[in-house]
C-alpha positions as CSV (number, residue, x, y, z in Angstrom):
1,X,-36.1,-82.4,20.6
2,X,-32.6,-83.3,19.3
3,X,-31.5,-82.0,15.9
4,X,-31.7,-84.3,12.9
5,X,-28.9,-86.8,12.4
6,X,-27.7,-85.2,9.2
7,X,-27.2,-81.9,11.0
8,X,-25.1,-83.6,13.6
9,X,-22.9,-85.1,10.9
10,X,-22.4,-82.0,8.9
11,X,-19.0,-80.5,9.7
12,X,-18.6,-76.8,10.3
13,X,-17.0,-74.7,7.6
14,X,-13.6,-74.6,9.4
15,X,-13.5,-78.4,9.7
16,X,-14.4,-78.7,6.0
17,X,-11.7,-76.3,5.1
18,X,-9.2,-78.3,7.2
19,X,-10.3,-81.5,5.6
20,X,-9.7,-80.1,2.1
21,X,-6.4,-78.7,3.1
22,X,-5.2,-82.0,4.4
23,X,-6.1,-83.7,1.1
24,X,-3.3,-81.6,-0.5
25,X,-0.1,-83.5,0.4
26,X,2.2,-80.7,-0.5
27,X,0.2,-78.4,1.8
28,X,0.7,-80.9,4.6
29,X,4.4,-80.9,4.0
30,X,4.4,-77.1,4.1
31,X,2.5,-77.1,7.4
32,X,5.0,-79.6,8.9
33,X,7.9,-77.4,7.8
34,X,6.3,-74.3,9.2
35,X,5.6,-76.1,12.4
36,X,9.2,-77.2,12.7
37,X,10.5,-73.6,12.2
38,X,8.0,-72.3,14.7
39,X,9.1,-74.8,17.2
40,X,12.7,-73.8,16.7
41,X,11.8,-70.1,17.1
42,X,9.8,-70.5,20.3
43,X,12.1,-73.1,21.9
44,X,15.4,-71.6,20.7
45,X,17.0,-71.2,24.2
46,X,16.2,-74.8,25.0
47,X,17.2,-76.3,21.7
48,X,20.2,-74.3,20.7
49,X,23.4,-76.2,21.7
50,X,25.5,-73.1,22.2
51,X,25.4,-69.3,22.6
52,X,24.9,-67.9,19.1
53,X,27.0,-64.9,19.9
54,X,29.9,-66.7,21.6
55,X,33.1,-66.5,19.6
56,X,35.9,-69.1,19.6
57,X,38.6,-68.0,17.2
58,X,40.6,-71.1,17.8
59,X,37.8,-73.1,16.2
60,X,36.9,-70.8,13.3
61,X,35.7,-72.3,10.1
62,X,35.4,-75.8,11.6
63,X,33.5,-78.2,9.3
64,X,30.5,-80.1,10.6
65,X,31.3,-82.3,13.5
66,X,29.4,-84.0,16.3
67,X,30.1,-81.0,18.5
68,X,29.1,-78.5,15.8
69,X,26.7,-80.4,13.5
70,X,26.5,-77.4,11.0
71,X,30.1,-76.3,11.5
72,X,31.4,-72.9,12.7
73,X,31.7,-69.5,11.0
74,X,34.8,-67.3,10.6
75,X,34.5,-66.2,14.2
76,X,34.1,-69.7,15.6
77,X,30.4,-69.3,16.3
78,X,28.2,-72.3,16.2
79,X,26.1,-72.1,12.9
80,X,23.4,-74.4,14.1
81,X,22.7,-72.2,17.2
82,X,22.7,-69.1,15.0
83,X,20.3,-70.6,12.6
84,X,17.9,-71.6,15.4
85,X,17.9,-68.1,16.8
86,X,17.7,-66.8,13.2
87,X,14.4,-68.5,12.8
88,X,13.0,-66.2,15.5
89,X,14.2,-63.1,13.7
90,X,13.2,-64.1,10.1
91,X,9.7,-65.3,11.1
92,X,9.1,-62.2,13.2
93,X,10.2,-59.9,10.4
94,X,7.9,-61.8,8.0
95,X,4.9,-61.6,10.3
96,X,5.2,-58.0,11.2
97,X,5.9,-56.9,7.6
98,X,2.8,-58.8,6.5
99,X,0.7,-57.2,9.3
100,X,1.8,-53.8,8.2
101,X,0.9,-54.5,4.6
102,X,-2.3,-56.2,5.6
103,X,-3.6,-53.4,7.8
104,X,-2.7,-50.5,5.5
105,X,-3.7,-52.4,2.3
106,X,-7.0,-53.5,3.7
107,X,-7.9,-50.0,4.8
108,X,-7.0,-48.4,1.5
109,X,-8.7,-51.1,-0.5
110,X,-11.9,-50.9,1.5
111,X,-12.1,-47.1,1.2
112,X,-11.3,-47.1,-2.5
113,X,-13.7,-49.9,-3.4
114,X,-16.6,-48.8,-1.3
115,X,-16.7,-45.1,-1.9
116,X,-15.2,-45.0,-5.4
117,X,-15.1,-41.8,-7.3
118,X,-12.2,-39.4,-6.9
119,X,-11.1,-41.2,-3.7
120,X,-10.7,-44.4,-5.6
121,X,-8.8,-42.7,-8.4
122,X,-6.3,-41.0,-6.1
123,X,-5.7,-44.0,-3.9
124,X,-5.2,-46.4,-6.8
125,X,-2.9,-44.1,-8.7
126,X,-0.7,-43.9,-5.6
127,X,-0.7,-47.7,-5.5
128,X,0.1,-47.8,-9.2
129,X,3.0,-45.5,-8.5
130,X,4.4,-47.8,-5.9
131,X,3.9,-50.8,-8.2
132,X,5.9,-49.1,-10.9
133,X,9.1,-49.6,-8.9
134,X,10.7,-53.1,-8.5
135,X,9.9,-54.2,-5.0
136,X,13.4,-54.8,-3.8
137,X,14.6,-51.5,-5.2
138,X,11.8,-49.6,-3.5
139,X,12.6,-51.4,-0.2
140,X,16.2,-50.4,-0.6
141,X,15.3,-46.8,-1.2
142,X,13.0,-46.7,1.9
143,X,15.7,-48.3,4.1
144,X,18.3,-45.9,2.6
145,X,16.1,-43.0,3.8
146,X,15.2,-44.4,7.2
147,X,18.7,-45.9,7.9
148,X,19.8,-49.6,8.0
149,X,18.4,-51.8,10.7
150,X,16.0,-54.7,11.2
151,X,13.0,-52.5,12.2
152,X,13.4,-50.2,9.2
153,X,13.8,-53.2,6.9
154,X,10.6,-54.7,8.4
155,X,8.8,-51.4,7.7
156,X,10.1,-51.2,4.2
157,X,9.1,-54.7,3.2
158,X,5.6,-54.0,4.6
159,X,5.2,-50.7,2.7
160,X,6.3,-52.3,-0.5
161,X,3.6,-55.0,-0.2
162,X,0.7,-52.6,0.5
163,X,-0.4,-52.2,-3.1
164,X,-1.0,-55.9,-3.5
165,X,-3.4,-56.1,-0.6
166,X,-5.1,-52.8,-1.5
167,X,-5.8,-53.9,-5.1
168,X,-7.0,-57.3,-4.0
169,X,-9.4,-55.9,-1.4
170,X,-10.6,-53.2,-3.8
171,X,-11.5,-55.8,-6.4
172,X,-13.4,-57.9,-3.8
173,X,-15.2,-54.9,-2.5
174,X,-16.4,-53.8,-5.9
175,X,-18.1,-57.2,-6.3
176,X,-19.5,-57.5,-2.8
177,X,-20.8,-54.0,-2.4
178,X,-23.6,-54.6,-4.9
179,X,-24.9,-57.8,-3.4
180,X,-28.4,-58.0,-1.9
181,X,-27.4,-58.3,1.7
182,X,-25.2,-55.1,1.5
183,X,-28.0,-53.2,-0.2
184,X,-30.4,-54.4,2.4
185,X,-28.1,-53.3,5.3
186,X,-27.8,-49.9,3.6
187,X,-31.6,-49.7,3.2
188,X,-32.0,-50.5,6.9
189,X,-29.9,-47.5,7.8
190,X,-26.7,-49.2,8.8
191,X,-23.7,-46.9,8.9
192,X,-20.9,-47.2,6.3
193,X,-18.5,-48.4,9.0
194,X,-20.8,-51.1,10.1
195,X,-21.5,-52.2,6.5
196,X,-17.7,-52.4,5.9
197,X,-17.0,-54.3,9.1
198,X,-19.9,-56.7,9.2
199,X,-21.1,-57.2,5.6
200,X,-18.2,-56.5,3.3
201,X,-14.9,-57.4,5.0
202,X,-15.8,-60.9,6.2
203,X,-16.7,-61.8,2.6
204,X,-13.3,-60.6,1.4
205,X,-11.3,-62.7,3.8
206,X,-10.7,-65.7,1.6
207,X,-8.4,-64.1,-1.0
208,X,-6.8,-62.0,1.8
209,X,-5.8,-65.1,3.8
210,X,-4.2,-66.7,0.7
211,X,-2.3,-63.5,-0.1
212,X,-1.1,-63.1,3.4
213,X,0.2,-66.6,3.5
214,X,2.0,-66.2,0.2
215,X,3.1,-62.7,1.4
216,X,4.9,-64.2,4.4
217,X,7.2,-66.1,2.0
218,X,7.9,-62.9,0.0
219,X,8.5,-60.8,3.1
220,X,11.0,-63.3,4.6
221,X,12.8,-63.4,1.3
222,X,12.9,-59.6,0.8
223,X,14.1,-59.1,4.4
224,X,16.8,-61.6,3.9
225,X,17.8,-59.8,0.7
226,X,18.1,-56.5,2.6
227,X,20.1,-58.1,5.3
228,X,22.4,-59.6,2.7
229,X,23.0,-56.2,1.3
230,X,23.8,-54.8,4.8
231,X,20.6,-52.8,5.1
232,X,18.6,-55.1,7.4
233,X,19.9,-57.0,10.5
234,X,23.3,-55.8,11.5
235,X,26.2,-58.0,12.7
236,X,26.4,-59.9,15.0
237,X,22.6,-60.5,14.9
238,X,22.0,-64.2,13.9
239,X,19.7,-63.5,10.9
240,X,19.8,-65.8,7.9
241,X,20.3,-63.1,5.3
242,X,23.0,-61.5,7.3
243,X,24.7,-64.9,7.8
244,X,24.8,-65.3,4.0
245,X,26.3,-61.9,3.6
246,X,29.0,-62.5,6.2
247,X,30.0,-65.8,4.6
248,X,29.7,-64.9,0.9
249,X,33.5,-64.8,0.5
250,X,33.8,-68.3,2.0
251,X,31.7,-70.1,-0.6
252,X,34.8,-72.2,-1.8
253,X,36.8,-72.4,1.4
254,X,33.9,-73.1,3.8
255,X,30.6,-73.7,1.8
256,X,28.7,-74.8,4.9
257,X,28.7,-71.2,6.2
258,X,26.4,-70.3,3.3
259,X,24.7,-73.7,2.6
260,X,22.8,-74.0,5.9
261,X,21.3,-70.5,6.3
262,X,20.6,-70.5,2.5
263,X,18.8,-73.8,2.9
264,X,16.8,-72.5,5.9
265,X,15.6,-69.5,3.7
266,X,14.7,-71.9,0.9
267,X,12.7,-74.3,2.9
268,X,10.9,-71.6,4.9
269,X,9.8,-69.8,1.7
270,X,8.9,-73.1,0.1
271,X,6.8,-74.1,3.1
272,X,4.7,-70.9,3.0
273,X,4.2,-71.1,-0.7
274,X,3.0,-74.7,-0.4
275,X,0.5,-73.8,2.3
276,X,-0.6,-70.7,0.3
277,X,-1.2,-72.7,-2.8
278,X,-3.2,-75.3,-0.7
279,X,-5.3,-72.5,0.9
280,X,-6.0,-71.1,-2.6
281,X,-7.3,-74.4,-3.8
282,X,-9.3,-75.1,-0.7
283,X,-11.0,-71.7,-0.7
284,X,-11.7,-71.7,-4.4
285,X,-15.4,-71.0,-4.8
286,X,-15.6,-73.4,-7.8
287,X,-14.4,-76.2,-5.6
288,X,-16.7,-75.6,-2.6
289,X,-18.7,-78.7,-1.7
290,X,-17.7,-80.4,-4.9
């Protein structure tokens, strides 16, 4: 017997979420921008009009032309090509930094929220200690200890963001661990690891997804800030923050050297914030099936 007609017409939860997300026009704009930057990152060798490392001192600080739509920098390198390849680096740094924070923060939050007691107190006090420092200053301190470099900057940005994820997951676990299905799983003899993986973590994913999306914007911005200070990507790496640092003395003489990488950072961060806000609205329990 075929299922009822109503059942066939009921969209799955993911389709419903996608439908709500599409209703937010700003989120759609953000997704289009993110898609464009991802396309640039994956197809950089095919799209970039020139070698981002190739110097042409005879053509240094050339304004935007048909040959160089975004102009050239003080070494004669094509800024458009460097920005396209810079999308690869900035997005990679953001993704890996968020993954570091996500994995560490989720583990800490799950352990602290589920077992509580002195374990919760110790872990949360460590998180409070990390939160007591301004994030960029803490990241600078970590990179100063580890040494300048893109990988160390990525690790520093990830560590700085761990407390946000840990506190978020802990708050969700404190609510979920007392629900009937968790109590039933515990009464049936399920192990703590199985309860955490099957019953608790899936019900904490909604705020985690929103935080990770917004965290990508923050990670890209912090990594660019570290590169601007000379602690992240090192020359001649075509990274947006490093490009800003190299051209900061040319703001009057050749403003295009700063304007285009600065604009790329602005629109990337804006895009992830728009999508994150849209996900937050779409996953709001008060708005579900309204």
